[in-house]
C-alpha positions in Angstrom: -17.6 -25.7 11.9 -18.4 -26.1 8.3 -18.2 -23.3 5.7 -17.9 -22.7 1.9 -14.3 -22.7 2.1 -11.1 -23.1 0.2 -12.0 -23.0 -3.5 -9.9 -24.8 -6.0 -7.6 -22.8 -8.3 -8.8 -22.0 -11.8 -6.5 -24.5 -13.4 -3.4 -26.6 -12.9 0.0 -25.3 -14.1 0.6 -26.2 -17.8 -3.0 -27.0 -18.6 -5.1 -24.9 -21.1 -7.4 -22.2 -19.7 -10.3 -23.8 -17.7 -13.9 -22.8 -17.6 -15.1 -20.7 -14.6 -16.8 -23.8 -13.2 -13.5 -25.2 -12.1 -13.2 -22.5 -9.5 -16.4 -23.5 -7.6 -16.2 -23.7 -3.8 -16.0 -27.1 -2.1 -17.3 -27.5 1.5 -14.3 -28.5 3.7 -14.5 -28.9 7.5 -12.4 -26.3 9.1 -11.9 -25.2 12.8 -12.8 -21.6 13.5 -9.4 -21.1 15.0 -6.4 -23.3 14.0 -5.1 -25.7 16.6 -1.9 -23.8 17.4 -1.2 -22.3 20.8 0.2 -19.1 19.2 -3.3 -18.2 17.9 -4.9 -18.2 21.3 -3.6 -14.8 22.4 -6.6 -12.4 22.7 -4.7 -9.5 21.3 -5.6 -7.4 18.3 -2.9 -6.4 15.8 -1.2 -3.2 16.8 -1.6 -0.1 14.6 1.2 1.9 16.2 3.6 1.3 13.3 1.0 2.3 10.7 0.2 5.5 12.6 3.9 6.4 13.0 4.5 5.7 9.3 1.7 8.0 8.2 2.9 10.8 10.6 6.4 10.3 9.3 5.2 10.6 5.7 3.5 13.9 6.6 6.5 15.4 8.4 8.9 14.3 5.7 6.7 15.7 3.0 6.9 19.1 4.8 10.7 18.7 5.1 10.9 17.8 1.4 9.0 20.9 0.5 11.4 23.0 2.5 14.4 21.3 0.9 12.9 22.0 -2.6 12.4 25.7 -1.8 16.0 26.0 -0.5 17.3 24.2 -3.6 15.3 26.5 -5.9 16.6 29.5 -4.1 20.2 28.3 -4.3 20.3 27.3 -8.0 17.4 29.3 -9.4 13.8 28.3 -9.9 14.3 27.7 -13.7 17.4 25.6 -13.1 15.7 23.7 -10.3 12.7 22.8 -12.5 14.7 21.9 -15.5 17.3 19.8 -13.7 14.5 18.2 -11.6 12.8 17.0 -14.8 16.1 15.7 -16.0 16.7 13.9 -12.7 13.4 12.1 -13.1 14.9 10.0 -15.9 17.4 8.0 -13.7 14.8 8.0 -10.9 12.3 6.4 -13.3 14.9 3.7 -14.0 15.4 3.1 -10.3 11.6 2.9 -9.6 11.1 0.4 -12.3 13.8 -1.7 -10.8 12.3 -1.4 -7.3 9.0 -2.5 -8.8 10.7 -5.6 -10.3 12.3 -6.5 -7.0 9.1 -6.0 -5.0 6.7 -7.9 -7.2 6.3 -11.0 -5.1 4.9 -9.4 -2.0 4.8 -5.6 -2.5 5.6 -3.4 0.5 2.9 -1.0 1.7 2.8 2.3 -0.2 3.1 4.3 3.0 6.3 2.5 3.8 7.7 3.1 0.3 6.8 6.8 0.5 8.4 7.1 3.9 11.6 5.5 2.4 11.6 7.8 -0.7 11.0 11.0 1.3 13.7 10.0 3.8 16.2 9.5 1.0 15.3 12.6 -1.0 14.9 15.0 2.0 15.9 13.7 5.5 19.1 11.9 4.4 20.2 15.0 2.4 19.6 17.2 5.5 21.4 14.7 7.8 24.3 14.7 5.3 24.6 18.5 5.2 24.4 18.8 9.0 26.9 16.1 9.8 29.3 17.4 7.1 29.1 20.9 8.6 29.5 19.5 12.1 32.6 17.5 11.2 34.2 20.4 9.4 33.5 22.7 12.3 34.8 20.3 14.9 38.0 19.7 12.9 38.6 23.5 12.6 38.0 24.0 16.3 40.3 21.2 17.2 43.1 22.5 15.0 42.6 26.1 16.2 41.7 27.5 12.9 40.3 26.8 9.4 41.1 23.4 8.1 41.6 22.9 4.4 40.4 19.3 3.8 42.0 17.4 0.9 39.8 16.6 -2.0 40.7 12.9 -1.8 39.7 12.7 1.9 36.4 14.5 1.3 35.6 12.4 -1.7 36.6 8.9 -0.6 36.2 9.1 3.2 34.0 11.9 4.4 31.2 11.9 1.8 30.8 8.1 1.6 30.7 7.6 5.4 28.3 10.4 6.1 26.0 9.7 3.2 25.8 5.9 3.9 25.1 6.7 7.5 22.3 9.1 6.6 20.7 6.7 4.2 21.2 3.7 6.5 19.6 5.5 9.4 16.4 5.7 7.3 16.5 1.9 6.9 16.8 1.5 10.6 13.8 3.7 11.2 11.8 1.7 8.6 12.8 -1.5 10.3 11.4 -0.2 13.6 8.1 1.3 12.3 7.4 -1.2 9.5 8.2 -4.3 11.5 5.3 -6.3 10.2 6.4 -5.8 6.6 10.2 -5.5 7.0 10.9 -9.1 7.8 13.7 -10.4 5.5 16.7 -9.6 3.3 14.6 -9.0 0.2 12.6 -6.3 2.1 15.9 -4.7 3.1 17.0 -4.6 -0.5 13.6 -3.0 -1.5 13.7 -0.3 1.1 17.4 0.4 0.5 16.7 0.9 -3.2 13.9 3.3 -2.6 15.9 5.4 -0.1 19.0 5.4 -2.3 16.9 6.3 -5.3 15.4 9.3 -3.4 18.8 10.5 -2.3 20.3 10.2 -5.8 17.4 12.2 -7.2 18.1 15.2 -5.0 21.9 14.8 -5.5 21.4 14.6 -9.3 19.6 17.9 -9.3 22.6 19.5 -7.6 25.1 17.9 -9.9 23.2 18.8 -13.1 22.9 22.4 -11.9 26.6 22.5 -11.1 27.4 21.3 -14.6 25.5 24.4 -16.0 27.9 26.7 -14.2 31.0 25.3 -16.0 32.8 26.9 -18.9 31.1 24.6 -21.3 27.6 24.1 -19.8 26.1 22.0 -22.6 29.0 19.6 -22.9 29.4 19.4 -19.2 25.7 18.7 -18.6 25.6 15.9 -21.2 28.7 14.3 -19.8 27.3 14.5 -16.2 24.0 13.1 -17.2 25.6 10.2 -19.1 27.8 9.4 -16.1 25.2 9.7 -13.4 21.9 9.2 -15.1 22.7 6.5 -17.6 25.8 4.7 -16.3 25.4 5.2 -12.6 21.7 5.3 -11.6 22.2 2.2 -9.5 25.4 3.3 -7.7 23.8 4.5 -4.5 21.4 1.5 -4.6 24.3 -1.0 -4.7 26.0 0.6 -1.7 23.0 1.1 0.5 21.7 -2.4 -0.3 24.5 -3.9 1.8 23.1 -2.1 4.8 19.6 -3.1 3.8 20.7 -6.8 3.5 22.2 -6.8 7.0 19.1 -5.2 8.5 16.9 -7.7 6.7 18.9 -10.4 8.4 18.5 -8.6 11.7 14.7 -8.7 11.2 14.9 -12.5 11.4 17.5 -12.7 14.1 17.1 -10.1 16.7 14.9 -7.3 18.2 14.8 -3.5 17.6 17.9 -2.8 19.7 19.8 -5.8 18.5 19.3 -4.5 14.9 21.6 -1.6 15.7 24.6 -3.9 15.7 23.7 -5.3 12.3 23.2 -1.7 11.2 26.8 -0.8 12.2 28.2 -3.9 10.5 26.3 -3.3 7.3 27.5 0.3 7.1 31.2 -0.7 6.9 31.1 -2.5 3.5 28.6 0.1 2.2 31.0 2.9 3.0 33.9 1.1 1.5 32.1 0.4 -1.7 30.9 4.0 -1.9 34.5 5.2 -1.3 35.9 3.0 -4.0 33.3 4.2 -6.5 34.1 7.9 -5.6 37.8 7.2 -6.0 37.2 6.7 -9.8 36.9 10.5 -10.3 40.3 11.0 -8.6 42.5 8.2 -9.7 41.2 7.3 -13.2 43.1 8.8 -16.1 40.5 10.8 -18.0 37.3 9.4 -19.6 39.0 6.2 -20.9 40.3 5.5 -17.4 36.9 6.1 -15.9 35.2 3.8 -18.3 37.8 1.1 -17.6 37.2 1.5 -13.9 33.4 1.4 -14.5 33.6 -1.9 -16.5 36.0 -3.5 -14.0 34.3 -2.5 -10.8 30.8 -1.2 -11.2 29.5 -3.6 -13.8 30.5 -6.8 -11.9 29.3 -5.3 -8.7 25.9 -4.5 -10.2 25.7 -8.0 -11.8 26.4 -9.5 -8.4 23.6 -7.3 -7.0 21.2 -8.7 -9.6 22.1 -12.2 -8.8 21.6 -11.6 -5.1 18.2 -10.1 -5.7 17.2 -13.1 -7.9 18.3 -15.6 -5.2 16.5 -13.8 -2.4 13.3 -13.6 -4.6 13.5 -17.3 -5.2 14.0 -17.9 -1.4 10.8 -15.8 -0.8 8.9 -18.0 -3.2 10.1 -21.2 -1.5 9.2 -19.8 1.9 5.7 -18.9 0.7 5.1 -22.4 -0.5 6.4 -24.0 2.6 4.5 -21.8 5.1 1.2 -21.8 3.2 1.4 -25.6 3.1 1.3 -25.6 6.9 -2.3 -24.4 6.8 -3.5 -27.3 4.6 -4.0 -29.9 7.4 -6.3 -27.4 9.2 -8.4 -26.8 6.1 -7.6 -23.1 5.8 -6.1 -23.7 2.3 -6.3 -26.5 -0.2 -3.1 -28.0 -1.7 -4.1 -26.6 -5.1 -4.5 -23.1 -3.6 -1.0 -23.3 -2.1 0.4 -24.1 -5.6 -1.6 -21.3 -7.1 -0.5 -18.7 -4.5 3.2 -19.7 -4.4 4.3 -19.7 -8.0 4.5 -17.1 -10.8 2.7 -19.5 -13.2 -0.1 -20.2 -10.7 -0.6 -16.5 -10.0 -0.7 -15.7 -13.8 -3.2 -18.4 -14.4 -5.4 -17.3 -11.5 -5.4 -13.7 -12.7 -6.1 -14.8 -16.3 -9.1 -16.8 -15.0 -10.4 -13.8 -12.9 -10.1 -11.5 -15.9 -13.2 -13.2 -17.3 -15.4 -11.7 -14.6 -15.9 -7.9 -14.1 -14.2 -6.8 -10.9 -12.8 -10.3 -10.1 -9.2 -9.5 -11.2 -8.7 -6.9 -8.5 -10.1 -9.2 -5.9 -7.9 -12.0 -7.1 -4.9 -9.7 -6.7 -6.0 -8.9 -3.2 -6.4 -12.6 -2.4 -2.9 -13.3 -3.7 -1.5 -10.5 -1.5 -3.4 -11.9 1.5 -1.7 -15.3 1.0 1.8 -13.8 0.7 1.3 -11.7 3.8 0.0 -14.7 5.7 3.1 -16.7 4.7 5.3 -13.9 5.9 3.6 -13.7 9.3 3.7 -17.5 9.6 7.4 -17.4 8.9 8.0 -15.0 11.7 6.3 -17.4 14.0 8.2 -20.4 12.9 11.7 -18.7 13.1 11.1 -17.6 16.7 10.3 -13.9 15.9 6.6 -14.2 16.8 4.8 -12.6 19.7 1.3 -11.8 20.7 1.0 -9.0 18.1 2.3 -11.3 15.3 -0.1 -14.0 16.4 -3.0 -11.6 16.4 -2.0 -10.3 13.0 -1.8 -13.8 11.7 -5.3 -14.6 13.0 -6.7 -11.4 11.4 -5.0 -12.2 8.1 -6.5 -15.7 8.1 -9.9 -14.1 8.6 -9.2 -11.6 5.8 -8.2 -14.3 3.4 -11.3 -16.3 4.0 -13.5 -13.2 3.7 -11.9 -12.1 0.5 -12.1 -15.6 -1.0 -15.8 -15.6 -0.5 -16.1 -12.1 -2.0 -14.1 -13.3 -5.0 -16.4 -16.3 -5.5 -19.5 -14.1 -5.2 -18.1 -11.9 -8.0 -17.0 -14.8 -10.2 -19.5 -17.5 -9.7 -23.2 -17.7 -10.8 -25.6 -17.2 -7.9 -26.8 -20.9 -7.9 -23.2 -22.1 -7.4 -22.7 -20.4 -4.0 
């Protein structure tokens, strides 16, 4: 079969901007279906995960509305609105960070919404229910009311229950977003969005509590500085450990096997959370807290940044390697692989497409197609492929070819096509 197929990229890295003519299609023979046994399965990609995700977003949105009404009733509508606006500041910092992490191959918006709503609503409800159940069970077992020590509640109970509640959302996302949750970087992204949602709701409560103190103004400022400026990434850092283990599970085992990785990942997440909470108990005043922050949290966050950078680099390397496997079959040209698998190549491609009305959006779609294709191919090559993955890979190949032609029709003169 012959078709108008892989176009060349707009320019080579490091060269000055090229004219639009450089991106003309070159006819290359290509089989209609690549010669690989995995692509022969006559199965269309499943949509169950997408449907479940959308239903989950709807149900969690209802739950979030209920939580918001209950919060407003508990702390007052005015306080809820004011503290909610204040809590948007650290949330904005978190969301910008998530966007930075997720730039290479962005997760679907439905999955991100599911994660945020789980953190801001479901994880909060799970935390409250489990805390009540634990306190009730302990009181029944002891034959009366139990006065729990502040140290136990702060360093053991709260960290263990909260990390379980947030981590449970990660496990759900791994199950329903299996096509997109396929590596450690994805685990970090989803952990960050869940933790950010949880911290958002928690911050509203902490800020409102500060207003009830003897010095509301001073207390609110101090609480905002400690939680909104110095500690917006605290929950992210803890929950990311669970996300990392579940990202590894996505490449190593199936849905039920991931439960073991989930349990293992919870342990260090709970420990880190407990150590962070202990600062409020064992540090000597503000100076002691700041010392603890500089010695513990700053290095921990720096380590987290390094880990994210390394995983992003690994994703780029994986994209280049997997896309290169399509070159012998004519689905992609070597130059296209270079364009799709480097930041510089993507920037140059988008800069070229910017010269044509409507082409930049289509180029972004083509870049996303290539990244998704690489991720699907990687699942096949590490032994995590099945009939559904194979069908999804075949469909993604067709989408990439179709979107390439649409881009060329937008960016090329009629006589060049």
